[in-house]
TORBA-892718 format. One record per residue (C-alpha): residue number from 1; residue in three letters; y, z, x. Coordinates in Angstrom, 2 decimals, m for minus. Last residue first. Layout:
NUM|ALA|Y|Z|X $
...
END
This chain:
73|ALA|m88.58|39.74|225.04 $
72|HIS|m89.89|37.20|222.55 $
71|GLN|m89.96|33.90|224.40 $
70|GLN|m90.59|35.47|227.80 $
69|ILE|m93.41|37.67|226.51 $
68|ILE|m95.13|34.83|224.67 $
67|GLN|m94.90|32.49|227.67 $
66|LYS|m96.13|35.14|230.12 $
65|LEU|m99.11|35.88|227.89 $
64|LYS|m100.02|32.19|227.66 $
63|ALA|m99.61|31.63|231.42 $
62|ASP|m101.69|34.67|232.34 $
61|ASN|m104.63|33.64|230.20 $
60|ILE|m106.04|34.75|226.89 $
59|GLN|m107.06|32.11|224.37 $
58|ASP|m110.85|32.47|224.74 $
57|SER|m110.51|36.25|224.48 $
56|SER|m108.78|36.02|221.12 $
55|LEU|m105.02|36.25|220.91 $
54|ARG|m103.19|37.76|217.97 $
53|PHE|m99.41|37.82|217.94 $
52|ASP|m96.85|39.85|216.00 $
51|ALA|m99.32|42.68|215.54 $
50|GLN|m99.72|44.10|212.03 $
49|SER|m103.37|43.05|211.98 $
48|TYR|m104.16|45.69|214.60 $
47|PHE|m103.10|48.48|212.24 $
46|SER|m105.13|47.29|209.25 $
45|HIS|m108.03|46.55|211.59 $
44|ARG|m108.24|50.10|212.95 $
43|GLU|m111.14|51.39|210.83 $
42|VAL|m113.00|48.07|210.99 $
41|LEU|m112.62|47.95|214.77 $
40|LYS|m113.62|51.60|215.05 $
39|ASP|m116.79|51.03|213.02 $
38|GLN|m117.85|48.05|215.12 $
37|ILE|m117.16|50.01|218.30 $
36|PHE|m119.24|52.98|217.14 $
35|LYS|m122.08|50.70|216.01 $
34|THR|m122.20|49.04|219.44 $
33|LEU|m122.05|52.43|221.15 $
32|ASP|m124.89|53.70|218.95 $
31|LYS|m127.11|50.78|219.99 $
30|ASP|m126.29|51.25|223.68 $
29|SER|m126.92|54.99|223.38 $
28|LEU|m123.94|57.30|223.01 $
27|ASN|m123.50|60.32|225.29 $
26|ALA|m120.36|59.22|227.15 $
25|ILE|m118.69|57.66|224.12 $
24|LEU|m115.97|60.19|223.26 $
23|PRO|m115.97|61.61|226.78 $
22|ARG|m114.87|58.35|228.42 $
21|HIS|m115.23|58.47|232.22 $
20|ALA|m119.03|58.35|232.24 $
19|LYS|m118.97|55.51|229.73 $
18|GLU|m116.93|53.22|231.99 $
17|GLU|m119.35|50.35|232.70 $
16|MET|m120.79|50.55|229.18 $
15|LEU|m117.21|50.23|227.89 $
14|ARG|m116.76|46.76|229.33 $
13|LYS|m120.10|45.45|228.03 $
12|VAL|m119.56|47.00|224.61 $
11|LEU|m116.08|45.46|224.37 $
10|ILE|m117.45|42.05|225.34 $
9|GLU|m120.18|42.24|222.70 $
8|VAL|m117.81|43.49|220.00 $
7|SER|m115.68|40.40|220.52 $
6|GLU|m112.16|40.80|221.85 $
5|ASP|m108.82|40.54|220.06 $
4|LEU|m105.86|41.07|222.36 $
3|TRP|m103.30|42.06|219.73 $
2|ILE|m99.77|41.46|221.03 $
1|VAL|m96.84|43.53|219.78 $
END
């Protein structure tokens, strides 16, 4: 399991572009969306932290993912 760990800011930016297609967040303001994401990350952290690998956005690239998958497939 690979945890692709993104910052709240990047997650907000991505989700803002898709709000209309996501009923759970469709009616949230920008401020409320940020709070929602922060809360969900805290709520889910115990599950995410069980991943075998954790990559932050500055570590993610095709070569790194391919290497991890090939070594542990």
